[in-house]
N, C-alpha and C positions, 0 to 999 in steps of 0.2 A: 381467602391462603394466608393461615395466624401460624406466625411460629410459637409451638409449643415448649416448654420452658427448657427441653433436653435436648434440642434442634440445636444446632452448629449453623445452618447455612442462613442466610441473608437471601429471601425471594423477592424480585422486582418485579413485578406485572409486565409482560414484554409486548403481546398479541392478543385478543382476544377473535378468533376464529368463529363466534357466537355458540358453538358447540365443544372444541376442545380451547385450552386458555395454557400459554405458554409462561413458561419465568427463567433467569436465571437462577441458577442458585452456586453463589461462592463458596465453595470451601476447596480448604486448604488449598488455597491459589492458585486452582484451575477453573476451569469452568463449566459447569453441564446445564447444557438445555436439558430441561421437565418437560413432556407432557404432560400435563394434570389425567385426564383421563381420555386414554389407558395409562401408564407411569409407565414411561420411558426412557433411561437416563442415556444420555450423550458424551460421553465426553472427549472433547475436543483439547489438542493440540499446543492448544494457545494459551498463554492466561490475557487475561483482561488489557491490560498493559502495553501486552505485547502483540493486539489488536486496534489498539488504539494505536502506538508504531506503524501497520501495518496499512490501517482506514489512513492514517495520513499518506504514505506512500499513494497511496492504489488513488488517494486527491491529486496531491500532488500530477501522477499518470495523466488523466481525467483534464486535458489541455492536446487539441492537437498540434499545436506545436511542441508543446515540453516532451510529445509523443515523440515527435518529429527526430528533435536534439537525442532523444532516451537513445534511443532505434540506432543513427546517425551513430553516437559515442558505442555503443551496443557493437556496432558490428567496425568500427574502427580501434575498439579500445579505449584511446582516448583522442582527446580532439581538442585544439583552440578557441576561442573564441572567434578567430580570423574563419577558421576554417568549417565549424559551422556559420558565417557569415555567408562565404562564397557558395556553400553544396546547398543550401535553403535559402536563401538567395532574402534575408532578412537581415535589417538595420545594425549599424551595432548594440546600437541599447534594447529592442526589442531580445536581441539573445541574451545581454547583459541578465535582462528583466528575469526570462524565464529562467537562465542556469539559477539567478540568488534563489526564484522559487524552489528548483530542486535541490538544490545542497538545502536551503532550509531547513524541507523535507525529509534533509538523510538519502536522497537518491543514489543524488552524486557527490564527487570528493572533488577540489581543488590541490593543484602543487603547481608553485611555483615555479619555472624555468626560465630565467634572465629575466625580460620587461614579459613572457608568453604567460600567462593563465592558462591550464593545462587542465579536462575534465576527464575525469574515466567514474567510473560506474560506481560505490558506495560498497553494493553487495552482487558481488557476478550475478549470481539466480534471478534478478531484476533484466536478463536475458531471456527471462524463462516466459516472462511476461509479453515481452515485446512477438519475442518465437511463438509464443500461441495466439498472439492478434494479428498473426500472417497466418496460421495453421487454420485459423477461423472465418479468414478473407477465403483464402484456398477453397475451403468449402463450400462458399455460396452457389 
């Protein structure tokens, strides 16, 4: 896969499935996934930085304790550290550590109310992920 002189795209090999070769084509800040034989172009709605941001959020959710915390906050809209501890039966240090990960990966936001830290979802759509997992559980 050589770039020709008029080609403005940057091609990076992704997967070799023995017959077909897939690659990313980053054109005009949009991501296209192309299959070489036959050529099929699918424009994805997210840019590479948006996908990287989403992947970081999903990595944060890929832990049972953090997922339980997010589900609890999703259900209650806001939660304090002590409420999370009480409901989930976890130590304060464990809860704080997991909240720190979720906050650093842009899943949660924290506001101070007096002596309490109150956590909420940064994006309401994160509730959709929790709901999706619940739906998957119901379909088993």
